[in-house]
N, C-alpha and C positions, 0 to 999 in steps of 0.2 A: 504493500500499499505507499503510494507515494504522496507526499503531503509538501504544500508551500505555502506561506505567508508574503504577501506585497504589501507593504505599507509607504504611502506616498501622498500626491495629491488625485484623491480617487472621484474620476469621474463616470458612474454607473450608466450613465445613459438612459435613465428611465423617465418616461413621460414623453408627450408630444415635444415639450419644451424644456429640456434637460437643464437641471441645475448646474451650476458652475461645480467643478472642481473642489471638494475640500479633503482636510486630512482623514486619513482612512484607512481601513486593513481590509484585503481580499484574501479569504481562507479557503485554500485548493486541496481537495483529494481525488487523486487520481484524474479522472477527466469530469471533475464536477467544483462547482464553486457552493461549499459547504455554507458562508453565509459570506456577509461585504458587512462592514462595523465602521461605525464613525465615533467611537468613544474607547475607554481602555480597558471593557472589559474582555476577558479572553474567552476563546471557544473551545469547550471541549474536548480533549484527544490531541490538540495540537503542541503539548509541551516540549516534544521534539522537535519539530517542525522546523526546516530552516526560514529564516526571516531575512526578505531583502528589503531593507529600510531604502527607498530611493530617494528621501527627502522632499524637494520642492518640485520635482519631477512629475509626468502626469501619468496615471494610471487608468489604462483606458481597454474597454472591452477590443478584443483581437480585431486588426481590420480584415474586411471581407470583400475582394477581388470577384464583383459577380460576372465580367464579361474577358474572357482572356483565351488566346487560342496557344497553350504554353509550348507545344510544339514548335513555334517557330520563333520563339524568345532570343534565341542565339543568331539573330540576322539583325542587321542594322535597320535605321530608317529605310523606306524605297520612295521613290518617285520615277516617275516616268521622264525621260529627258526630254527637255523643251517644250511639256505641256504645263501650259499654265490656266487651261481653261477647267473648271470645276468637273468632275466625272457626275453622271447622271445619276447612277446608283451601283449597287453592289454586284451588278450583273457585267458593268462596264470596265472595269478596271482589271480584272482579270484576263480580258481582251488584250491588255497593252502589249507593245512589242517585246519587253524586257521583264515582264512579270513571271514566267515560267524561269526564264535563266536565272533571275535575283531572287525569287520567294520558291516556287516550289521545290526545284532542282536541291539548292542548297540545304531547305529543310527534310527533304526526305531522304537526303544522304547520313544527314544528323540520325534522324530517328530510325534508320537501318542500321547505320555504322556503329554508335555510340550512344544506344539509347540511355542507358543505365544515368551516364555525364550529362545527359540533357536534362533528363528530370534531378538529377542534384544540381545544376548550375541555376535553373528555373525558381528552385524553392527558395535557394539561398537569396536571389534577387526579389523574390517575394518578400521575404521575410527582412531583407535590408529596408526595406520601404514600409515595415508594419503590418505585415500582413500572414493572418493565420490561417487562413482559409483561401481557397480560390476556384473559380468556375474556370472549364476548358482545358480539361485534363486529356490528352491523346487516347484513345481507344489502343488496345493491344493484341498481342497472339495468345497472350497469359496473363495472369493478374500480376501489379506489383504494389508495393507499398511505398505510401508516403509520409514523410513528418507532419504536414501540413494538414490539414483537413479538406478532402475531396466532397467539394460541393456537389459534383456529379454522382458521384458513390451512395446509393440508398445506405449502407451500412453504418454511415453519418447519423441516422437517425434511430427511431424506433422501431426495431422490428416488426413486422407485421403490422403496420399499421393500415397502409394501403396495398396491400400485396409486396410484389418484390421490389419495384421501384418507388422511391418516394420523390425523385425528382428525376423529370424527363427533358433532355434538351436537342435541339435542331438546329443546324447551321442552315438545312436545305430547308427551303420554301415548301411547305405544306398545302396540299388542295385536296378536296373532295373526299374519298372515304377515309386517307391519313389525318386530316385535318381532322373530320366528325371522331376519328380515333381518341386523340391528342385531349379535344374537348371532353369526352366522356372520362377520359381519366382524370383530367382536372375536378369533374364535376364529383368524382369520388375522391378526393381531397389529394391527388397527386400534383405535384409543382410542374410547369412547362416553363421552361426556359429558350426562347424561340426569339432568333434573328429574324425579326420583322419590320417591315419597312424601312430600309437601308439606303437613303438616297435622299435627293433633292426634294422640294414641297411638290412640284409640279410631274414629278417622273412616275413611270407605271409602275413600281414597287409600292405603291400606298395601298396595291390590290390585296398586299399580304396581309394588312389591315382591316380591309373592308370583308374580305374572304372570311376572317376572322370573326368577326363582329357580326356576321349574317349569321356564322354556325353557333352562335350564344358563346363566344370563346371569351368573353370579358370578365371572367372571372376571378375571385380572391387570389388563388396560386396562381395565375398566368402572370409571368414576367418577362415583358418584352424588351429584347437586347437593341438599341437605338432607337425605332420608332421614330428617325427624324423627318421621315416624309407627311407625316400626318400634318394636316391643316388644325387651326385652331377649333374650329368645329368639331374636330374629330374627338378630343379630349371631351367634349361635354357628353359623350356617349359612355364613358367611362362612370360609374356608379359608386359615390361614395355611399358609408363609409367604408364599404369592404372592397373598394376597388383593388387591383392588384397593383404590378409595380413596374417600373421602367429601370432598363440600367443605362447611364449615359455614360458615353465614352467622346469627350467634348474635344480630345485633341485628333483623334482620328476622325472624326466627322469634319474639322477644320480642314487637315491635310487633304482630303480629299474630295469634299465638297463645298469648302467655305459655307458651311451652315451647320446649324445644328437641331438639336431637339427643344422644342417649344416647353421648358422647363415651369415656366409660370403657370403655362395653362392647364399642364399635367398636376402640380401641385395643389391648383385651385379645384380639383376633383378627389383629391385624397389620395392619389396615386403615391404610392412610396417609391420617392427617385432614390437610385442606388449609383455606384460608381465602379466604370470597370475599365482598366489600364489597356486593354485591348491587347494586340500583339504586338511585336518587333518592328514589323514592316511599317505602321503606321500608328503606333501608341506611345505611351509614356513606360519608362522603364518600371515604376511602381507605382502605386497608391498614392505617395507623397508629392508627387509629378502631376498625377492625375486631379486631385483635389485643388492644386494652384492653378491648372487649366482652369475648373470649374469656377475659380474664382476672377481670372482674365476673361472666361468668355461672358461669366454675368454680368462684367463690367463692359464690356464691348456690345452685347445684346441688349442690356439693361434691366436683367431679371433682378427680381428683389430677393436676393439670398444674402444670408448672413452665415458668418464663418461659422457658427453652432451649425446650421442646416448643413452645413458641407462636409462636417464630423459626423452628422449623422448618417450621410450617405454612404460611408465605409462601414459603418457600426450598426445602428438600431434600426437603420431603414432595412436593408437586408437580411439581417438579423429577422425582425418582424414577419418576412416573408418567408424566409425558410423555417421559421418556428411552425407555419400554418402546415407545414407539411411534415418536419419532424417532430412534431409535438412536446418541443422542448424549445427553453428559451438560447438564444442566440445571439452576439450583438448587444446585450446589455449584461452587466455585472449585479447579477441577483442570483439569488441562494436558486440550486437546481439546475443552473444554466452549463452550458458546457463551459470547460476550464482553459478559455482562450484569452491571451490578456497580451495587450501591447504597453510597454514604457516607453515613453517619450519626454525627452529634457526638450522644455519651453524656449523657443528662441525669439528673439527681437523685443522689441516693447507691444505693447496694447493688453488687451484682457485675455484670459486663457486658451480662448478659443482660436485669439488671431496666432498667439504664440504655438498652439499646435499646429495649424495650418501653415505656419511659415516654416515647421522644421526640416530640416533634409536628412540623409541618411547618415552623417555622421551624429544626429540626434536622438537615433533609437536607441535605447539602451538594452532593454530587455524585451523576447518575443518569447510566450511560452504558448505552445499550442498541444492541444488534448492533452494539459496538464501537465507537459515535459517542456523547462526550456531548451529551446532550441537556437536562439541567436540571440547576441548583445555586446555590450561591452565587457571587458574581460572582468571584472571585478564584479558586476553585476552575475555573470554566469556562473563563476565561483562561489559567489554569495548563494545563488541559489540552489548549489548542488549539483550545477550541470555534468553528467559525464559522457565520454565520447566524443571530445570537441576537437575542434583543431583550429588553428588561429589564420586571421586574416586581416588586410587592411583595407579600410574603406572611409576615402574620402580623408586619409590621414590618421586615422581612429583605428586602434587594434579592437578587433571583434574576434568573438570564439562563436563556430557552428559546430552543431551536433548533428551529425548525417551520418548513420551508417553505411560503412562499405557495403556494396550489393553482393561482392565475392563472399565477404565473411561479415554478416552483421553482427556479431560480437564485438567488432574493434570500430574507430574510427575511420571515414574516409579523409580526405585533404582535398584542402582547395588546390593545391598544385596538381594533385593527379588529376581530379575533374578538368581543369583548365588544360593540363597536357594532352589528355586522350582529345578533347574538343580542338587543341590546335594542331594535332597530327592528322585527324579527318580535313580539317580545314587546309591543311597545306599539301596535302594529297589525295582528294577525293574520289579520284578513278582507284587506288588502290583502296581504299575504306570500302568503295562501293562491292571490289571483287572481293575484297576479305567477307563483307557481309553477305554476299549471296552463295558463297561455299558454306557458311553456317547455317544458312538458311534450308541448303541442299543436305545436309548433313543427319538429318534425322526429321521428325515429325514436327513441323511448325508449331502445332496446337496442342503439344503436350505439354504438362504441367512444369516440367522440368527443362522445356525449350530455351534455348537462346530468347532474348525477349527482343523484340519488334515493336515499334509502336507507328502506328497509323495516323496519317492528317486529318483534319478535319475540316479545311476548307478545300472548295472545288476549284479545278483550275480548267477555265473554259476552253481554251484553248488545246486541251486535252481531252476534250468530249467530256467535260467534266468531272474527270478522276484525277486526284493528285497521283500519279504513278512515278513510276523509275522515270530515269532520262535517257530519250533514245540515243544518245552519245556519252557515254560515261565518262572520255577522255576530254569530253568539251565543257565538263561542270566546273565551275569558278564558283569558290565561297569566299566573302568579305570577311576580316578576322572578327573574332568573337568580340562583341561590344564587352565594355564595364558594367557591372552592375548597377552602378550608380548613376545619375544624371550629370556627365562630364562635357568638357567642353566639345568634344566629337560629336557628341548628340545634338549641341545647340547649332552647330556649324551644320550639320546637316538639315535639321531642321528649318534655321534660316534660308538654305537652299531649295527649299521645296517650296514652291511658287503659287500654290493653290491658296493657300492658308493666306497670303496676299499681307504677310506682317502684323496681321492680327496677335500672334503668337510670341511677336517681339519681345513684350516685359516679362515672357516667363523664365528667360536667362537670369535676369537680377534678381528672381525670386530665388534663385541657387546661389547667389554672390557670384555669378560668372560672366 
């Protein structure tokens, strides 16, 4: 039985308008929050538990990244050379001349040649931004374990609540019978995380939404990703107080479409707005970046968002949507909730919410996922009793991360090993593809003990919709693996992305670069 007590400025994120953080303690046993206290009384059974006193730092629910495509996150930002006009919708840019060679082929190579290293890299990258849960994990030929909470995995919830799957996801547009099945599953309590109406307001993908609405799919467990093609009147059809949710990825929207979701209209109907960092080719590197983009976008489009509202978008808002499916609190620090906690050191002037929003990767002090300290400052991790850790440096600050070596889960992996594997594949993709193909032919690909393979979830329209192997392995070129934080290379690439037309220029200053 693992126990942990975290003391600091606790923000439970309870209620529609959460209180300011105040001195308190969070009491954790295994993967459950036993209590949250704001006085000196002890909680029974914790006499020998390690206590991490983080002083004036903020103790928050673990951040939830509700939209990603994690298998693509070892790729840098992508834009089609010389294109300045926004894409009309998400069926258009996969037809770009450089999309397959820049996105599909490199991601496919990583997924086949070094799947464990990709999973290790993306988890550390997510945790470096304070996330304890993420959506968008790649499917695979056999099961794999993650130290983060896997939103797509029904085992995260209460077994048997609505059959086998508590959360369904779809990147592919659903119509007809397949859409009707998804709506029936939602009616029975399952969540449906659906890429819906991604594109400009006057584009054809609005039909994704109108088909759903006509099938009576605007249910409390519907979670629409993007929905940026919806007009203001469309949001009037969502029924408060039991409207579902929308996942906002403003950076991806702006670099692809120079437009984004009508957030004020959504919020006015009781829709819970969440944030997702999307993916490497058109997203931020983690939620700390996406939170800042949300503020930049709100200022540009005149949305009435406060800093506290944006913090809710990565904690209680996604947590409440998932709790409707899982039957257990998440995204709030309350007794009985999942034991996911993020500790941030406040940054800059202003109130607590402004300091939280201003935090960068160097200010992430501790990340506890499933009740286990998995990432953070060296001193905080030691105080939390973390085991099986490896060191790394992020934005000049020494961190420890705890990921088991997939070859021997009794020992720690290392950041050097993860990066060496990725760089070996990056430097010689043709050899990596040949080795992966040989492994796949060595035995049954779908046996429990088969070598792991990951499958990409994004379509490639130029390849008849399937993100498959490169036609010529010798022609594959993979750019260098990006840093896990928002560095100068990231902002240089963002500045060179012409479609967003300078809307995102203030973001570099938010990171002090």
